[in-house]
TIFI-976519 format. One record per residue (C-alpha): x, y, z; residue number from 0. Coordinates in Angstrom, 3 decimals, always signed. Layout:
+----------+----------+----------+-----+
:       c1 :       c2 :       c3 : seq :
+----------+----------+----------+-----+
:        X :        Y :        Z : NUM :
...
+----------+----------+----------+-----+
***
This chain:
+----------+----------+----------+-----+
:       c1 :       c2 :       c3 : seq :
+----------+----------+----------+-----+
:  +31.627 :  +28.121 :  +34.680 :   0 :
:  +29.044 :  +29.433 :  +36.875 :   1 :
:  +31.814 :  +29.209 :  +40.617 :   2 :
:  +34.605 :  +30.709 :  +38.223 :   3 :
:  +32.509 :  +33.962 :  +36.731 :   4 :
:  +31.747 :  +35.864 :  +40.034 :   5 :
:  +32.726 :  +39.544 :  +39.024 :   6 :
:  +34.894 :  +39.937 :  +35.973 :   7 :
:  +32.647 :  +43.316 :  +35.442 :   8 :
:  +34.775 :  +45.857 :  +37.551 :   9 :
:  +35.159 :  +49.065 :  +37.187 :  10 :
:  +38.712 :  +51.371 :  +37.528 :  11 :
:  +39.206 :  +54.106 :  +38.467 :  12 :
:  +43.144 :  +56.327 :  +38.527 :  13 :
:  +45.842 :  +55.705 :  +41.095 :  14 :
:  +47.844 :  +58.022 :  +39.345 :  15 :
:  +50.810 :  +58.214 :  +37.207 :  16 :
:  +54.789 :  +57.278 :  +38.833 :  17 :
:  +57.323 :  +60.320 :  +37.767 :  18 :
:  +59.240 :  +57.890 :  +35.679 :  19 :
:  +62.713 :  +57.066 :  +35.762 :  20 :
:  +62.814 :  +55.679 :  +32.496 :  21 :
:  +63.902 :  +57.963 :  +29.665 :  22 :
:  +62.240 :  +55.573 :  +26.640 :  23 :
:  +59.936 :  +52.994 :  +26.545 :  24 :
:  +58.739 :  +50.191 :  +28.881 :  25 :
:  +59.233 :  +46.796 :  +28.579 :  26 :
:  +57.600 :  +44.875 :  +31.611 :  27 :
:  +56.196 :  +45.546 :  +34.767 :  28 :
:  +55.255 :  +43.148 :  +37.386 :  29 :
:  +54.307 :  +42.915 :  +41.135 :  30 :
:  +56.179 :  +41.076 :  +43.805 :  31 :
:  +54.326 :  +38.679 :  +45.806 :  32 :
:  +52.732 :  +40.270 :  +48.145 :  33 :
:  +51.880 :  +43.294 :  +46.425 :  34 :
:  +53.932 :  +45.667 :  +48.192 :  35 :
:  +57.374 :  +46.383 :  +44.864 :  36 :
:  +56.596 :  +47.140 :  +41.415 :  37 :
:  +59.204 :  +46.337 :  +39.217 :  38 :
:  +59.816 :  +47.232 :  +36.070 :  39 :
:  +62.243 :  +47.259 :  +33.139 :  40 :
:  +63.277 :  +50.082 :  +30.586 :  41 :
:  +64.779 :  +49.941 :  +27.364 :  42 :
:  +66.659 :  +53.065 :  +28.590 :  43 :
:  +68.581 :  +50.173 :  +30.478 :  44 :
:  +66.972 :  +51.095 :  +34.050 :  45 :
:  +65.582 :  +48.411 :  +36.266 :  46 :
:  +64.046 :  +50.822 :  +39.033 :  47 :
:  +61.894 :  +48.846 :  +42.492 :  48 :
:  +59.132 :  +50.889 :  +43.565 :  49 :
:  +57.281 :  +50.620 :  +46.468 :  50 :
:  +53.494 :  +50.074 :  +47.168 :  51 :
:  +50.792 :  +52.299 :  +47.344 :  52 :
:  +53.217 :  +55.219 :  +47.979 :  53 :
:  +54.798 :  +54.660 :  +45.071 :  54 :
:  +58.135 :  +55.944 :  +45.981 :  55 :
:  +61.572 :  +55.205 :  +43.594 :  56 :
:  +63.223 :  +52.373 :  +46.010 :  57 :
:  +66.067 :  +50.994 :  +43.554 :  58 :
:  +67.651 :  +52.458 :  +40.396 :  59 :
:  +69.706 :  +49.314 :  +38.673 :  60 :
:  +71.559 :  +50.577 :  +35.331 :  61 :
:  +72.841 :  +48.562 :  +32.698 :  62 :
:  +74.684 :  +49.394 :  +29.331 :  63 :
:  +71.834 :  +47.524 :  +27.352 :  64 :
:  +67.603 :  +47.127 :  +27.573 :  65 :
:  +66.209 :  +45.790 :  +30.414 :  66 :
:  +63.454 :  +43.185 :  +28.864 :  67 :
:  +62.028 :  +41.190 :  +31.441 :  68 :
:  +61.675 :  +40.502 :  +34.745 :  69 :
:  +60.517 :  +38.677 :  +37.500 :  70 :
:  +59.774 :  +37.798 :  +41.138 :  71 :
:  +60.895 :  +35.087 :  +42.922 :  72 :
:  +59.777 :  +36.310 :  +46.278 :  73 :
:  +59.064 :  +39.372 :  +48.577 :  74 :
:  +62.751 :  +41.269 :  +48.578 :  75 :
:  +64.032 :  +38.789 :  +45.453 :  76 :
:  +64.291 :  +39.336 :  +41.455 :  77 :
:  +65.362 :  +38.475 :  +38.394 :  78 :
:  +66.223 :  +40.906 :  +35.409 :  79 :
:  +66.920 :  +39.373 :  +32.024 :  80 :
:  +69.070 :  +41.945 :  +29.393 :  81 :
:  +69.326 :  +42.421 :  +25.686 :  82 :
:  +72.677 :  +40.638 :  +25.960 :  83 :
:  +71.704 :  +37.562 :  +27.435 :  84 :
:  +72.540 :  +38.389 :  +31.112 :  85 :
:  +70.606 :  +37.133 :  +33.413 :  86 :
:  +70.537 :  +39.814 :  +36.720 :  87 :
:  +69.559 :  +38.281 :  +40.356 :  88 :
:  +68.925 :  +40.598 :  +42.750 :  89 :
:  +68.272 :  +40.779 :  +47.139 :  90 :
:  +67.018 :  +43.813 :  +48.191 :  91 :
:  +68.535 :  +43.546 :  +51.905 :  92 :
:  +66.905 :  +47.069 :  +54.076 :  93 :
:  +68.503 :  +50.270 :  +51.934 :  94 :
:  +70.652 :  +48.051 :  +49.874 :  95 :
:  +70.826 :  +45.448 :  +46.782 :  96 :
:  +72.723 :  +42.409 :  +46.094 :  97 :
:  +73.419 :  +42.052 :  +43.026 :  98 :
:  +75.174 :  +38.573 :  +40.696 :  99 :
:  +74.977 :  +38.296 :  +37.300 : 100 :
:  +74.972 :  +35.267 :  +34.788 : 101 :
:  +75.320 :  +34.404 :  +30.793 : 102 :
:  +74.118 :  +32.411 :  +28.990 : 103 :
:  +76.199 :  +31.376 :  +25.912 : 104 :
:  +78.739 :  +32.582 :  +23.599 : 105 :
:  +75.537 :  +34.154 :  +20.778 : 106 :
:  +74.012 :  +35.980 :  +24.092 : 107 :
:  +70.914 :  +35.752 :  +22.840 : 108 :
:  +68.338 :  +38.573 :  +24.702 : 109 :
:  +66.715 :  +37.668 :  +27.370 : 110 :
:  +62.681 :  +38.670 :  +26.599 : 111 :
:  +60.876 :  +36.844 :  +28.962 : 112 :
:  +61.497 :  +34.392 :  +31.886 : 113 :
:  +59.466 :  +31.688 :  +33.711 : 114 :
:  +60.405 :  +29.850 :  +37.033 : 115 :
:  +58.803 :  +26.584 :  +38.797 : 116 :
:  +56.817 :  +26.883 :  +41.417 : 117 :
:  +59.533 :  +25.389 :  +43.438 : 118 :
:  +61.884 :  +27.944 :  +42.111 : 119 :
:  +63.746 :  +25.228 :  +41.229 : 120 :
:  +63.881 :  +25.453 :  +37.536 : 121 :
:  +63.967 :  +28.576 :  +35.759 : 122 :
:  +63.018 :  +29.299 :  +31.820 : 123 :
:  +65.156 :  +32.798 :  +29.766 : 124 :
:  +64.165 :  +32.908 :  +25.979 : 125 :
:  +64.662 :  +35.633 :  +23.344 : 126 :
:  +64.481 :  +35.457 :  +19.606 : 127 :
:  +65.073 :  +31.655 :  +18.842 : 128 :
:  +66.738 :  +30.419 :  +22.264 : 129 :
:  +65.097 :  +28.762 :  +25.446 : 130 :
:  +67.689 :  +27.952 :  +27.905 : 131 :
:  +66.638 :  +26.400 :  +31.005 : 132 :
:  +68.567 :  +26.970 :  +34.862 : 133 :
:  +68.636 :  +24.860 :  +37.917 : 134 :
:  +68.782 :  +27.101 :  +40.861 : 135 :
:  +68.835 :  +27.664 :  +44.832 : 136 :
:  +69.421 :  +30.396 :  +47.507 : 137 :
:  +73.052 :  +30.336 :  +48.329 : 138 :
:  +73.385 :  +30.023 :  +52.310 : 139 :
:  +75.681 :  +32.471 :  +52.363 : 140 :
:  +74.159 :  +35.750 :  +50.512 : 141 :
:  +70.017 :  +34.246 :  +50.276 : 142 :
:  +70.768 :  +34.952 :  +46.680 : 143 :
:  +68.774 :  +32.723 :  +44.458 : 144 :
:  +72.304 :  +31.091 :  +42.299 : 145 :
:  +71.798 :  +29.955 :  +38.671 : 146 :
:  +73.001 :  +27.318 :  +37.069 : 147 :
:  +73.316 :  +27.115 :  +33.169 : 148 :
:  +71.354 :  +23.544 :  +32.588 : 149 :
:  +70.650 :  +23.417 :  +28.352 : 150 :
:  +69.492 :  +25.105 :  +25.537 : 151 :
:  +66.870 :  +23.722 :  +24.320 : 152 :
:  +66.647 :  +22.108 :  +20.764 : 153 :
:  +64.655 :  +24.359 :  +17.666 : 154 :
:  +60.833 :  +22.972 :  +17.750 : 155 :
:  +59.527 :  +21.045 :  +14.879 : 156 :
:  +58.482 :  +21.970 :  +11.690 : 157 :
:  +55.621 :  +21.223 :   +9.683 : 158 :
:  +54.699 :  +22.630 :   +5.584 : 159 :
:  +53.606 :  +25.984 :   +6.740 : 160 :
:  +56.722 :  +26.649 :   +9.522 : 161 :
:  +59.696 :  +25.232 :   +7.420 : 162 :
:  +61.707 :  +27.528 :   +6.565 : 163 :
:  +60.599 :  +30.451 :   +8.913 : 164 :
:  +62.217 :  +31.879 :  +11.442 : 165 :
:  +62.243 :  +30.735 :  +14.861 : 166 :
:  +61.472 :  +33.369 :  +17.069 : 167 :
:  +59.433 :  +32.745 :  +20.905 : 168 :
:  +56.767 :  +34.792 :  +21.610 : 169 :
:  +56.437 :  +33.113 :  +25.340 : 170 :
:  +56.883 :  +30.873 :  +27.939 : 171 :
:  +55.403 :  +29.495 :  +30.602 : 172 :
:  +55.335 :  +26.261 :  +33.050 : 173 :
:  +53.011 :  +24.177 :  +33.817 : 174 :
:  +51.683 :  +23.367 :  +37.005 : 175 :
:  +53.350 :  +20.660 :  +38.784 : 176 :
:  +51.440 :  +17.486 :  +39.767 : 177 :
:  +52.846 :  +17.484 :  +42.903 : 178 :
:  +55.848 :  +18.723 :  +45.306 : 179 :
:  +57.527 :  +15.158 :  +44.609 : 180 :
:  +57.167 :  +15.784 :  +40.900 : 181 :
:  +60.562 :  +15.410 :  +38.875 : 182 :
:  +58.810 :  +16.048 :  +35.599 : 183 :
:  +58.652 :  +19.953 :  +34.960 : 184 :
:  +56.322 :  +20.947 :  +31.621 : 185 :
:  +57.190 :  +23.990 :  +29.596 : 186 :
:  +55.253 :  +26.055 :  +26.979 : 187 :
:  +56.631 :  +27.768 :  +24.411 : 188 :
:  +55.093 :  +29.655 :  +21.716 : 189 :
:  +56.533 :  +30.712 :  +18.305 : 190 :
:  +55.905 :  +32.560 :  +16.259 : 191 :
:  +55.568 :  +30.519 :  +12.926 : 192 :
:  +55.649 :  +26.937 :  +14.684 : 193 :
:  +52.882 :  +27.199 :  +16.716 : 194 :
:  +53.084 :  +26.410 :  +20.503 : 195 :
:  +54.827 :  +23.388 :  +21.898 : 196 :
:  +55.010 :  +21.737 :  +25.237 : 197 :
:  +58.036 :  +20.788 :  +26.647 : 198 :
:  +58.792 :  +17.576 :  +28.913 : 199 :
:  +62.109 :  +18.309 :  +30.691 : 200 :
:  +63.213 :  +15.496 :  +33.336 : 201 :
:  +66.079 :  +15.675 :  +36.391 : 202 :
:  +68.315 :  +12.847 :  +36.570 : 203 :
:  +71.712 :  +12.366 :  +38.104 : 204 :
:  +72.504 :  +15.924 :  +37.054 : 205 :
:  +71.251 :  +16.124 :  +34.243 : 206 :
:  +68.034 :  +17.014 :  +32.147 : 207 :
:  +66.475 :  +15.286 :  +29.368 : 208 :
:  +63.972 :  +16.480 :  +26.834 : 209 :
:  +60.848 :  +15.394 :  +25.061 : 210 :
:  +58.002 :  +16.746 :  +22.870 : 211 :
:  +54.557 :  +16.467 :  +24.045 : 212 :
:  +52.409 :  +18.426 :  +21.591 : 213 :
:  +52.605 :  +20.753 :  +19.168 : 214 :
:  +49.371 :  +23.011 :  +19.164 : 215 :
:  +49.393 :  +24.882 :  +15.882 : 216 :
:  +46.709 :  +27.874 :  +15.653 : 217 :
:  +44.400 :  +28.976 :  +12.649 : 218 :
:  +46.614 :  +32.181 :  +12.624 : 219 :
:  +49.540 :  +31.663 :  +10.785 : 220 :
:  +51.999 :  +33.826 :  +13.003 : 221 :
:  +51.648 :  +33.525 :  +17.140 : 222 :
:  +52.481 :  +37.242 :  +19.205 : 223 :
:  +51.850 :  +35.978 :  +22.242 : 224 :
:  +50.712 :  +33.913 :  +24.032 : 225 :
:  +48.930 :  +33.087 :  +27.758 : 226 :
:  +47.239 :  +30.849 :  +29.773 : 227 :
:  +44.501 :  +31.181 :  +32.543 : 228 :
:  +44.921 :  +30.595 :  +36.046 : 229 :
:  +43.484 :  +27.910 :  +36.157 : 230 :
:  +44.683 :  +26.332 :  +32.813 : 231 :
:  +41.613 :  +25.731 :  +30.918 : 232 :
:  +41.787 :  +28.159 :  +28.550 : 233 :
:  +44.508 :  +30.460 :  +26.592 : 234 :
:  +45.360 :  +33.430 :  +24.553 : 235 :
:  +46.912 :  +33.980 :  +21.659 : 236 :
:  +47.657 :  +37.047 :  +19.703 : 237 :
:  +47.920 :  +37.427 :  +16.108 : 238 :
:  +49.105 :  +39.152 :  +13.600 : 239 :
:  +45.713 :  +41.435 :  +12.933 : 240 :
:  +45.869 :  +43.063 :  +16.650 : 241 :
:  +43.258 :  +40.828 :  +17.688 : 242 :
:  +43.036 :  +38.102 :  +20.917 : 243 :
:  +41.465 :  +34.942 :  +20.867 : 244 :
:  +40.365 :  +32.572 :  +23.650 : 245 :
:  +40.497 :  +28.768 :  +23.444 : 246 :
:  +39.856 :  +26.217 :  +25.350 : 247 :
:  +42.680 :  +24.442 :  +26.050 : 248 :
:  +41.789 :  +20.162 :  +26.147 : 249 :
:  +39.692 :  +21.094 :  +22.668 : 250 :
:  +41.619 :  +23.855 :  +21.111 : 251 :
:  +38.470 :  +25.121 :  +19.902 : 252 :
:  +37.970 :  +29.072 :  +20.401 : 253 :
:  +35.611 :  +30.434 :  +22.252 : 254 :
:  +36.354 :  +33.976 :  +21.248 : 255 :
:  +37.883 :  +36.609 :  +19.645 : 256 :
:  +38.379 :  +39.876 :  +21.241 : 257 :
:  +38.940 :  +42.748 :  +18.292 : 258 :
:  +39.951 :  +46.293 :  +19.675 : 259 :
:  +38.405 :  +49.243 :  +17.978 : 260 :
:  +41.583 :  +50.167 :  +16.491 : 261 :
:  +43.453 :  +46.925 :  +16.820 : 262 :
:  +47.414 :  +47.567 :  +16.541 : 263 :
:  +48.222 :  +45.500 :  +13.210 : 264 :
:  +51.632 :  +43.468 :  +13.085 : 265 :
:  +52.697 :  +44.996 :  +16.728 : 266 :
:  +53.898 :  +42.324 :  +18.751 : 267 :
:  +51.185 :  +42.642 :  +21.644 : 268 :
:  +50.838 :  +41.605 :  +25.043 : 269 :
:  +47.345 :  +39.868 :  +26.071 : 270 :
:  +46.950 :  +38.554 :  +30.131 : 271 :
:  +44.241 :  +36.650 :  +31.635 : 272 :
:  +42.775 :  +39.579 :  +35.076 : 273 :
:  +40.320 :  +39.058 :  +37.744 : 274 :
:  +41.733 :  +35.791 :  +38.918 : 275 :
:  +40.847 :  +34.684 :  +34.855 : 276 :
:  +37.498 :  +36.197 :  +34.689 : 277 :
:  +38.028 :  +39.235 :  +31.897 : 278 :
:  +41.195 :  +39.112 :  +29.666 : 279 :
:  +43.281 :  +42.270 :  +28.859 : 280 :
:  +45.202 :  +43.619 :  +25.855 : 281 :
:  +45.865 :  +47.214 :  +24.120 : 282 :
:  +45.275 :  +48.544 :  +20.875 : 283 :
:  +46.745 :  +51.471 :  +18.550 : 284 :
:  +45.217 :  +54.315 :  +20.462 : 285 :
:  +46.595 :  +54.238 :  +23.997 : 286 :
:  +43.970 :  +52.071 :  +25.295 : 287 :
:  +43.987 :  +49.334 :  +27.848 : 288 :
:  +40.569 :  +46.812 :  +27.027 : 289 :
:  +38.941 :  +45.014 :  +29.078 : 290 :
:  +37.406 :  +41.916 :  +28.161 : 291 :
:  +34.693 :  +39.632 :  +30.224 : 292 :
:  +36.130 :  +35.949 :  +29.531 : 293 :
:  +32.892 :  +34.165 :  +28.847 : 294 :
:  +30.098 :  +36.686 :  +26.787 : 295 :
:  +33.435 :  +38.888 :  +24.999 : 296 :
:  +32.343 :  +42.401 :  +25.850 : 297 :
:  +34.520 :  +44.701 :  +26.113 : 298 :
:  +33.585 :  +46.160 :  +29.637 : 299 :
:  +36.496 :  +48.753 :  +30.087 : 300 :
:  +38.923 :  +51.237 :  +28.027 : 301 :
:  +42.913 :  +52.439 :  +30.071 : 302 :
:  +42.921 :  +55.153 :  +28.425 : 303 :
:  +47.047 :  +56.068 :  +28.657 : 304 :
:  +48.908 :  +59.325 :  +26.436 : 305 :
:  +50.958 :  +56.741 :  +24.470 : 306 :
:  +51.138 :  +52.878 :  +23.097 : 307 :
:  +50.845 :  +50.248 :  +26.218 : 308 :
:  +53.310 :  +47.734 :  +25.902 : 309 :
:  +54.220 :  +45.925 :  +28.943 : 310 :
:  +51.166 :  +45.657 :  +31.895 : 311 :
:  +50.753 :  +43.725 :  +35.278 : 312 :
:  +48.182 :  +43.200 :  +37.767 : 313 :
:  +47.781 :  +41.931 :  +41.412 : 314 :
:  +45.023 :  +40.899 :  +43.363 : 315 :
:  +45.335 :  +42.658 :  +47.484 : 316 :
:  +43.151 :  +39.972 :  +49.121 : 317 :
:  +43.231 :  +42.172 :  +52.146 : 318 :
:  +40.907 :  +45.102 :  +50.752 : 319 :
:  +39.142 :  +43.516 :  +47.836 : 320 :
:  +41.617 :  +45.104 :  +45.856 : 321 :
:  +42.969 :  +44.632 :  +41.669 : 322 :
:  +45.881 :  +46.709 :  +40.924 : 323 :
:  +46.975 :  +46.851 :  +37.195 : 324 :
:  +50.333 :  +48.630 :  +36.366 : 325 :
:  +50.779 :  +49.987 :  +32.340 : 326 :
:  +54.000 :  +51.205 :  +31.026 : 327 :
:  +53.681 :  +52.639 :  +27.686 : 328 :
:  +56.398 :  +53.479 :  +24.991 : 329 :
:  +58.564 :  +56.073 :  +24.612 : 330 :
:  +56.564 :  +59.350 :  +25.037 : 331 :
:  +58.446 :  +62.410 :  +24.369 : 332 :
:  +62.153 :  +61.024 :  +25.876 : 333 :
:  +60.502 :  +58.907 :  +28.336 : 334 :
:  +58.268 :  +55.653 :  +29.396 : 335 :
:  +55.183 :  +56.695 :  +31.945 : 336 :
:  +53.864 :  +53.811 :  +34.567 : 337 :
:  +50.158 :  +53.739 :  +35.062 : 338 :
:  +48.618 :  +52.577 :  +38.256 : 339 :
:  +45.157 :  +51.927 :  +38.225 : 340 :
:  +42.885 :  +50.069 :  +40.721 : 341 :
:  +39.198 :  +49.093 :  +42.048 : 342 :
:  +38.439 :  +50.399 :  +45.642 : 343 :
:  +36.818 :  +53.271 :  +45.602 : 344 :
:  +36.741 :  +53.759 :  +49.361 : 345 :
:  +39.737 :  +53.425 :  +51.671 : 346 :
:  +39.859 :  +51.198 :  +55.188 : 347 :
:  +37.959 :  +54.102 :  +56.861 : 348 :
:  +35.512 :  +54.452 :  +54.100 : 349 :
:  +35.878 :  +57.284 :  +52.587 : 350 :
:  +36.391 :  +58.490 :  +49.055 : 351 :
:  +40.671 :  +57.928 :  +48.700 : 352 :
:  +42.317 :  +60.709 :  +46.390 : 353 :
:  +42.738 :  +60.236 :  +42.433 : 354 :
:  +46.463 :  +61.214 :  +42.221 : 355 :
:  +46.890 :  +62.445 :  +39.167 : 356 :
:  +50.462 :  +61.996 :  +39.347 : 357 :
:  +53.058 :  +61.102 :  +41.966 : 358 :
:  +55.904 :  +63.097 :  +42.479 : 359 :
:  +59.323 :  +60.003 :  +43.636 : 360 :
:  +62.006 :  +62.642 :  +44.586 : 361 :
:  +65.508 :  +60.572 :  +42.990 : 362 :
:  +67.423 :  +62.105 :  +45.561 : 363 :
:  +65.732 :  +60.178 :  +48.161 : 364 :
:  +66.758 :  +57.108 :  +46.431 : 365 :
:  +67.840 :  +54.410 :  +48.876 : 366 :
:  +70.497 :  +53.003 :  +46.295 : 367 :
:  +71.529 :  +54.949 :  +43.592 : 368 :
:  +75.127 :  +55.475 :  +41.225 : 369 :
:  +77.559 :  +52.351 :  +42.428 : 370 :
:  +79.521 :  +51.034 :  +39.440 : 371 :
:  +79.856 :  +46.964 :  +39.400 : 372 :
:  +81.857 :  +45.082 :  +37.551 : 373 :
:  +80.582 :  +41.003 :  +36.237 : 374 :
:  +83.466 :  +39.581 :  +35.659 : 375 :
:  +84.378 :  +36.023 :  +33.050 : 376 :
:  +83.521 :  +33.191 :  +35.638 : 377 :
:  +79.913 :  +34.558 :  +34.835 : 378 :
:  +79.169 :  +35.195 :  +38.493 : 379 :
:  +79.789 :  +38.196 :  +41.081 : 380 :
:  +78.336 :  +38.673 :  +44.069 : 381 :
:  +78.727 :  +42.006 :  +46.124 : 382 :
:  +77.317 :  +41.747 :  +49.694 : 383 :
:  +75.625 :  +45.206 :  +50.238 : 384 :
:  +75.537 :  +46.788 :  +47.156 : 385 :
:  +73.102 :  +49.314 :  +46.057 : 386 :
:  +71.956 :  +50.286 :  +42.364 : 387 :
:  +72.135 :  +52.158 :  +39.805 : 388 :
:  +74.513 :  +49.898 :  +39.051 : 389 :
:  +76.448 :  +49.952 :  +35.517 : 390 :
:  +77.323 :  +46.764 :  +34.402 : 391 :
:  +80.743 :  +46.596 :  +31.947 : 392 :
:  +80.622 :  +43.120 :  +30.174 : 393 :
:  +83.219 :  +40.510 :  +28.599 : 394 :
:  +82.180 :  +41.776 :  +25.481 : 395 :
:  +84.016 :  +44.463 :  +23.157 : 396 :
:  +80.170 :  +45.382 :  +22.359 : 397 :
:  +78.783 :  +45.388 :  +25.172 : 398 :
:  +75.017 :  +46.326 :  +23.352 : 399 :
:  +75.623 :  +43.578 :  +20.735 : 400 :
:  +72.629 :  +42.934 :  +17.928 : 401 :
:  +70.617 :  +41.493 :  +20.448 : 402 :
:  +69.757 :  +44.930 :  +21.774 : 403 :
:  +68.961 :  +46.150 :  +18.412 : 404 :
:  +66.607 :  +42.826 :  +17.492 : 405 :
:  +64.576 :  +43.199 :  +20.024 : 406 :
:  +60.724 :  +41.414 :  +19.308 : 407 :
:  +59.200 :  +44.523 :  +21.387 : 408 :
:  +60.533 :  +47.017 :  +18.546 : 409 :
:  +60.074 :  +44.500 :  +15.496 : 410 :
:  +56.455 :  +43.567 :  +13.303 : 411 :
:  +58.457 :  +40.897 :  +11.672 : 412 :
:  +61.106 :  +38.915 :  +12.326 : 413 :
:  +63.306 :  +38.127 :   +9.317 : 414 :
:  +65.567 :  +35.305 :   +9.014 : 415 :
:  +68.123 :  +37.004 :   +7.349 : 416 :
:  +68.108 :  +39.501 :  +10.392 : 417 :
:  +69.086 :  +36.849 :  +12.595 : 418 :
:  +71.392 :  +35.066 :  +10.287 : 419 :
:  +73.519 :  +38.598 :   +9.771 : 420 :
:  +73.619 :  +39.104 :  +13.482 : 421 :
:  +75.127 :  +35.060 :  +14.557 : 422 :
:  +77.339 :  +36.074 :  +11.468 : 423 :
:  +78.798 :  +39.541 :  +13.756 : 424 :
:  +78.577 :  +37.848 :  +16.976 : 425 :
:  +81.359 :  +35.361 :  +15.756 : 426 :
:  +83.352 :  +37.888 :  +13.762 : 427 :
:  +83.324 :  +39.611 :  +17.230 : 428 :
:  +83.942 :  +36.135 :  +19.213 : 429 :
:  +86.904 :  +35.227 :  +16.618 : 430 :
:  +88.194 :  +38.697 :  +16.841 : 431 :
:  +88.588 :  +38.465 :  +20.591 : 432 :
:  +89.976 :  +34.694 :  +20.869 : 433 :
:  +92.990 :  +35.967 :  +17.947 : 434 :
+----------+----------+----------+-----+
***
């Protein structure tokens, strides 16, 4: 622990708020691997790509439903998950975007979570009760990451506490691979009522076999989120009371419980490790993003926002020894705002860096905007040179589907009756289309 705990209690300053192009809540944020881009996903159907540190809006993709998740898989390539079950593969080439879309299955479960293995061969997407595994590789012609649907994982084991309760996924994370040549992948899946399950996936002769390695039931009856530390020695869960619980992975012993002054009770809050795993971050009902010392439990920073924080991401810039945090809020007067925070107080020349109150991004200077794209029935699209602000016309008559409505971020609890009702409506639509 002594070599890992270097300086967790860092001071942050506001770098500014982006001139948001989101007209509704920000669902997800992520920095790309080299910190030169920030992707934001919105309930309004916008997926925006920003350049850093100048904070210019480079591209804006628009879907017919909410964008729930984003995952960078390279400096200029990312994946996006939609509320109607569509997976987007997006490649940035100079001033244009190449886009390819994929569908999961006829149920069209929302893609609230995306996680990819270190070798980028296997991808997991999840939402509501479903977890899909994809195989992938880069297309040699377009260089787009090409996804091939593999299988849908079975439902988790049940016990006395979870029997009869709806299956709702709240987080997915791949475990580090023991060796580059390993054929076995391990996936952590957190469920709202069914604990945390570690799945084994083995690929053999172009087929995947699955098995449950371990099931861990938290003391709290409800798990709203789950995050592993970078060293995989501990993990955090969020409970229904708005608290964040830190556990030792090997022993499952609770190390700390972080409780904000005004916890957001019954809300699906995310938590994360920052400062290379030395600190824990989580939001509260007052719009604060709280940072706690992982080791002594002290809340040493509160980053204030004008609205409730529902998404955040962090990045460490090695060259300048600077930690960055991006945070996104819920709908405030018709928009979702994105905040940027950093730990560096000085520029490279040693002068005090300016603190921007608001960063303007002229939408007229966006490199890609307003190009219509229609996803074909064969599940894929490749249009070299197409730019963003893409309108996706999907095969189903109700492109938004009820998956866009049943969004874990907008519900305090997901009721089993609501899930059954949605499946009945989806089946009715499928039957109608086949007549």
